[in-house]
C-alpha positions as CSV (number, residue, x, y, z in Angstrom):
1,M,-9.3,-22.1,27.8
2,G,-12.8,-21.1,28.8
3,R,-15.9,-19.0,28.1
4,P,-16.7,-15.5,27.1
5,R,-16.2,-12.4,29.2
6,G,-16.6,-8.8,28.3
7,G,-14.1,-6.4,26.9
8,A,-12.4,-6.6,23.6
9,D,-14.1,-9.9,22.5
10,S,-12.1,-12.1,24.9
11,R,-12.1,-15.7,25.8
12,H,-9.6,-17.8,27.8
13,A,-7.0,-20.4,26.8
14,S,-8.1,-22.8,29.5
15,G,-9.5,-19.6,30.8
16,G,-12.1,-17.3,29.0
17,R,-13.0,-15.0,26.2
18,E,-13.3,-11.2,25.9
19,K,-14.9,-9.4,22.9
20,N,-13.5,-7.1,20.3
21,P,-15.5,-4.3,18.6
22,A,-17.5,-5.0,15.4
23,R,-15.3,-4.8,12.3
24,R,-16.0,-3.6,8.8
25,C,-13.8,-6.4,7.4
26,S,-16.0,-8.8,5.4
27,G,-13.4,-10.9,3.6
28,R,-10.6,-13.2,4.6
29,I,-8.4,-12.2,7.5
30,D,-4.8,-13.4,7.3
31,H,-1.8,-12.8,9.7
32,L,-1.7,-10.8,12.9
33,S,1.1,-8.8,14.7
34,I,1.4,-6.6,17.7
35,D,3.0,-3.4,18.9
36,V,3.2,-4.4,22.6
37,K,4.3,-1.0,23.9
38,R,1.4,0.9,22.2
39,Q,-1.1,-2.0,22.8
40,R,-2.0,-2.1,19.1
41,L,-3.0,-5.3,17.2
42,F,-2.4,-5.3,13.5
43,V,-4.7,-7.4,11.3
44,A,-3.9,-8.2,7.7
45,E,-7.4,-7.9,6.1
46,L,-6.7,-9.7,2.9
47,G,-10.3,-9.7,1.7
48,N,-10.6,-6.0,2.1
49,D,-7.2,-4.9,0.8
50,S,-6.7,-3.1,4.2
51,L,-4.8,-3.2,7.5
52,G,-6.9,-3.2,10.6
53,V,-5.4,-1.5,13.7
54,V,-7.0,-2.4,17.0
55,D,-6.3,-0.3,20.0
56,L,-6.5,-2.9,22.8
57,A,-6.7,-0.4,25.6
58,S,-9.7,1.6,24.1
59,G,-11.2,-1.0,21.9
60,K,-11.2,1.4,19.0
61,V,-10.5,0.2,15.5
62,R,-8.7,2.0,12.6
63,T,-8.7,0.8,9.1
64,I,-5.9,1.7,6.6
65,A,-6.9,1.1,3.0
66,G,-4.9,0.9,-0.2
67,F,-3.1,-2.4,0.1
68,S,-3.2,-5.3,-2.3
69,E,-4.2,-8.6,-0.7
70,P,-2.2,-8.0,2.5
71,Q,-1.1,-11.4,3.8
72,G,1.8,-10.9,6.2
73,V,2.3,-8.2,8.8
74,A,5.0,-7.7,11.4
75,Y,5.9,-4.9,13.8
76,D,9.7,-4.2,14.0
77,P,10.4,-2.7,17.5
78,F,14.0,-1.9,16.6
79,A,13.1,0.4,13.7
80,D,9.6,1.2,15.1
81,S,8.1,0.2,11.8
82,V,5.3,-2.0,10.5
83,Y,5.9,-4.2,7.5
84,V,2.9,-5.3,5.4
85,A,3.4,-8.0,2.7
86,N,1.0,-7.9,-0.2
87,G,0.2,-11.0,-2.1
88,G,-1.6,-9.1,-4.9
89,D,1.3,-7.0,-6.2
90,G,4.2,-8.6,-4.4
91,S,5.1,-5.4,-2.5
92,V,6.2,-4.9,1.1
93,R,4.8,-1.6,2.4
94,V,6.6,0.0,5.4
95,L,4.7,2.2,7.8
96,D,6.0,4.5,10.5
97,G,5.3,2.8,13.9
98,K,4.2,6.0,15.5
99,N,1.7,7.5,13.1
100,L,1.3,4.6,10.6
101,A,2.2,6.8,7.7
102,P,3.8,5.1,4.7
103,I,7.6,5.5,4.7
104,G,8.9,2.9,2.3
105,R,8.1,0.2,-0.2
106,V,10.1,-2.9,-1.3
107,E,9.0,-4.6,-4.6
108,L,9.5,-8.3,-4.5
109,G,7.4,-9.0,-7.6
110,D,5.1,-11.8,-6.6
111,D,3.0,-13.2,-3.7
112,A,4.6,-11.6,-0.7
113,D,3.4,-13.5,2.3
114,N,4.8,-14.2,5.8
115,V,7.0,-11.7,7.6
116,R,9.4,-12.2,10.5
117,V,11.7,-9.9,12.3
118,D,15.3,-11.3,12.6
119,A,16.2,-9.7,15.9
120,P,19.8,-10.9,16.1
121,R,20.7,-9.4,12.7
122,R,18.2,-6.5,12.8
123,H,16.7,-7.7,9.5
124,V,13.2,-8.4,8.3
125,L,12.5,-11.6,6.4
126,V,9.7,-12.0,3.9
127,G,8.6,-15.2,2.2
128,Y,7.4,-14.6,-1.4
129,G,7.0,-15.9,-4.9
130,K,7.6,-19.4,-6.2
131,G,10.2,-20.0,-3.5
132,A,12.3,-17.4,-1.8
133,L,13.0,-15.5,1.4
134,A,13.8,-11.8,1.0
135,V,16.1,-10.2,3.6
136,I,15.3,-6.5,4.1
137,D,17.5,-4.0,5.9
138,P,15.2,-1.8,8.0
139,A,17.7,1.0,8.1
140,T,17.6,1.5,4.3
141,R,14.3,-0.3,3.7
142,T,15.8,-2.2,0.8
143,E,16.3,-5.9,0.0
144,V,19.9,-6.9,0.7
145,A,19.7,-10.7,0.1
146,D,17.5,-13.3,-1.5
147,L,17.4,-16.9,-0.3
148,R,16.1,-19.4,-2.9
149,L,13.8,-22.3,-1.8
150,G,12.1,-25.2,-3.4
151,A,8.6,-23.7,-3.6
152,H,6.5,-20.9,-2.1
153,P,7.2,-20.6,1.7
154,E,4.5,-20.6,4.3
155,S,5.3,-20.1,8.0
156,F,9.0,-19.9,8.8
157,Q,10.7,-19.4,12.1
158,I,14.2,-18.5,13.4
159,D,15.6,-21.1,15.8
160,E,16.8,-20.4,19.3
161,T,20.4,-19.8,18.2
162,G,19.3,-17.1,15.8
163,N,21.5,-18.7,13.1
164,R,19.1,-20.9,11.3
165,V,15.6,-20.6,9.7
166,F,13.2,-23.4,9.4
167,V,10.7,-22.9,6.5
168,N,7.5,-24.7,5.7
169,V,7.4,-25.4,1.9
170,P,4.1,-27.4,1.5
171,D,4.1,-27.4,-2.3
172,A,7.4,-29.3,-2.2
173,R,6.2,-31.4,0.8
174,E,9.3,-30.3,2.6
175,I,10.6,-28.3,5.6
176,E,13.7,-26.5,4.5
177,L,16.5,-25.4,6.9
178,V,18.5,-22.3,6.0
179,D,21.8,-21.6,7.6
180,M,21.9,-17.8,7.7
181,A,25.7,-17.6,8.0
182,T,26.6,-19.9,5.1
183,R,23.3,-19.6,3.2
184,V,23.3,-23.4,2.8
185,I,19.8,-24.8,2.5
186,R,18.9,-28.5,3.2
187,S,15.6,-30.4,3.3
188,V,14.2,-31.9,6.5
189,P,12.0,-35.0,6.1
190,T,8.3,-34.8,7.0
191,S,7.6,-38.5,7.3
192,G,5.0,-38.4,4.6
193,A,2.8,-35.7,6.1
194,G,1.7,-32.8,3.9
195,S,0.1,-29.3,3.9
196,N,2.5,-28.0,6.6
197,F,1.5,-24.4,7.1
198,P,1.9,-23.3,10.8
199,M,5.2,-23.5,12.6
200,A,6.6,-22.4,16.0
201,I,9.9,-22.7,17.9
202,D,10.0,-24.2,21.4
203,R,13.3,-22.6,22.4
204,D,13.4,-24.2,25.9
205,A,13.0,-27.7,24.5
206,H,15.1,-27.0,21.4
207,R,12.2,-28.1,19.1
208,V,10.5,-26.9,16.0
209,L,6.7,-27.5,16.1
210,V,5.0,-28.0,12.7
211,V,1.3,-28.6,12.2
212,F,0.2,-30.5,9.1
213,R,-3.3,-30.5,7.6
214,S,-2.9,-33.8,5.8
215,P,-3.3,-35.7,8.0
216,P,-4.0,-33.3,10.9
217,T,-0.8,-33.7,12.9
218,L,1.3,-31.8,15.4
219,M,4.9,-32.8,14.8
220,A,8.0,-31.8,16.9
221,L,11.4,-31.8,15.3
222,S,14.8,-31.4,17.0
223,S,16.0,-27.8,16.1
224,Q,19.5,-29.2,16.2
225,D,19.3,-31.8,13.5
226,G,15.7,-31.9,12.3
227,H,14.8,-35.4,13.3
228,I,11.3,-36.1,14.5
229,V,11.0,-36.4,18.3
230,A,7.2,-36.5,18.8
231,K,3.9,-36.3,16.9
232,T,0.2,-36.4,17.8
233,T,-3.2,-35.8,16.1
234,A,-4.3,-32.2,15.9
235,C,-7.4,-30.3,14.8
236,G,-8.1,-29.9,11.1
237,D,-7.3,-26.9,8.8
238,A,-4.6,-25.6,11.1
239,D,-3.1,-22.1,10.3
240,D,-1.3,-21.0,13.4
241,V,0.6,-22.6,16.3
242,F,2.3,-21.0,19.4
243,V,4.3,-22.0,22.4
244,D,3.3,-20.8,25.9
245,D,6.7,-21.1,27.6
246,K,5.3,-20.1,31.0
247,R,2.8,-23.0,31.1
248,R,4.7,-25.4,28.8
249,R,1.6,-25.5,26.5
250,V,1.1,-25.3,22.8
251,Y,-1.9,-23.6,21.1
252,V,-3.1,-24.6,17.6
253,S,-5.9,-22.6,15.9
254,C,-7.8,-24.4,13.3
255,G,-10.4,-23.6,10.6
256,E,-12.6,-26.5,11.8
257,G,-13.6,-24.1,14.6
258,V,-11.4,-25.0,17.5
259,V,-8.2,-24.2,19.3
260,D,-6.3,-27.2,20.4
261,V,-4.4,-26.8,23.7
262,F,-1.6,-29.3,24.3
263,T,0.6,-29.7,27.3
264,A,4.3,-30.7,26.8
265,E,5.3,-33.9,28.5
266,A,8.5,-36.0,28.5
267,A,7.1,-38.4,25.9
268,G,5.7,-35.7,23.6
269,Y,2.4,-33.6,23.7
270,R,-0.9,-34.4,25.2
271,R,-4.2,-32.6,24.4
272,L,-5.3,-30.7,27.4
273,A,-8.4,-29.0,25.9
274,R,-10.2,-28.4,22.7
275,V,-11.8,-25.0,22.8
276,P,-14.6,-24.1,20.4
277,T,-14.3,-21.0,18.2
278,V,-16.0,-20.5,14.9
279,S,-15.7,-22.4,11.6
280,G,-13.0,-20.7,9.5
281,A,-11.3,-18.9,12.5
282,R,-7.9,-20.3,11.9
283,T,-5.7,-17.2,12.2
284,S,-4.3,-16.4,15.7
285,L,-1.5,-14.7,17.6
286,F,-0.3,-15.6,21.1
287,V,1.4,-12.6,22.9
288,P,3.4,-13.7,26.0
289,E,3.8,-10.2,27.2
290,L,0.1,-9.8,27.5
291,D,-0.7,-13.4,28.3
292,R,-3.4,-13.5,25.6
293,L,-4.2,-15.5,22.6
294,F,-5.9,-13.5,19.8
295,V,-8.1,-15.3,17.3
296,A,-9.4,-13.6,14.2
297,V,-13.0,-14.4,13.3
298,R,-14.2,-13.3,9.9
299,A,-17.7,-11.9,9.3
300,K,-20.6,-14.3,8.6
301,S,-24.2,-13.4,7.6
302,N,-25.3,-10.9,10.3
303,E,-22.2,-11.3,12.5
304,P,-19.4,-8.8,12.0
305,A,-15.8,-9.7,12.0
306,A,-14.1,-9.7,15.4
307,I,-11.0,-10.6,17.4
308,W,-11.6,-13.1,20.2
309,V,-9.2,-12.8,23.0
310,F,-8.4,-15.8,25.1
311,R,-6.8,-15.6,28.5
312,P,-4.8,-18.7,29.6
313,A,-5.6,-20.1,33.0
314,P,-4.3,-20.9,35.5
């Protein structure tokens, strides 16, 4: 990554940074999502009970109020809808992708969090409560299934086959593997590591990448049987991890104020760079279609909240 440039608040992942406009958000920022076609970045502004919408082409920012501690957000291109999961009231609000008007609401009851689009089945998955994944049908905007877990789920990812979901369950000190066909759930060992929040799928290598906070570790598991194939030290207070298939790199954003850049090698992963950000800036989103890593920076003293945009190089 590299140093600041102009623009939307950008920087580079072994490249540089571009800047985003000043934000009104003053509290905690949670997950990010994107509508690639319309070039809109969605920001779950948990601390403000709002959804930020950044037009990446113009740099303009729109704020939609009325949410309740929004934590997860995901754009579903198949239904052209935006799903916003609310930790405060346990609801999932559905917005029309074109005009962002409310078009539906699913009541899950408690602590709705991460959201993922299940492309093979055209479903939306939402982690919530004391341990469950809700399966939502975008056509009817209703919950059609409920998968019970050992504790509250954090990041979860659908594997390269589209048939299984790996779920971080830090309170149970587990990674749980859900077979979407049989609904059978089994536990995957974590080798004593804890606080596993971020997760990503390396589809080409058939690996599941999990980052632990205790101790700070990047761990790679086989997506076929869950055994540990590699692990290395990572930055502290990690919250997001992404795979750059084009460059065979891994990006880990951490609250200690850095993005760790790893390169994939035969024996595992080697740190290529440690790029400084800002303390507490742990939420990020890598968008392969745009070749950009977006990092959310919350407001501090006289500095407004912003989105830092990193461009990988070469």
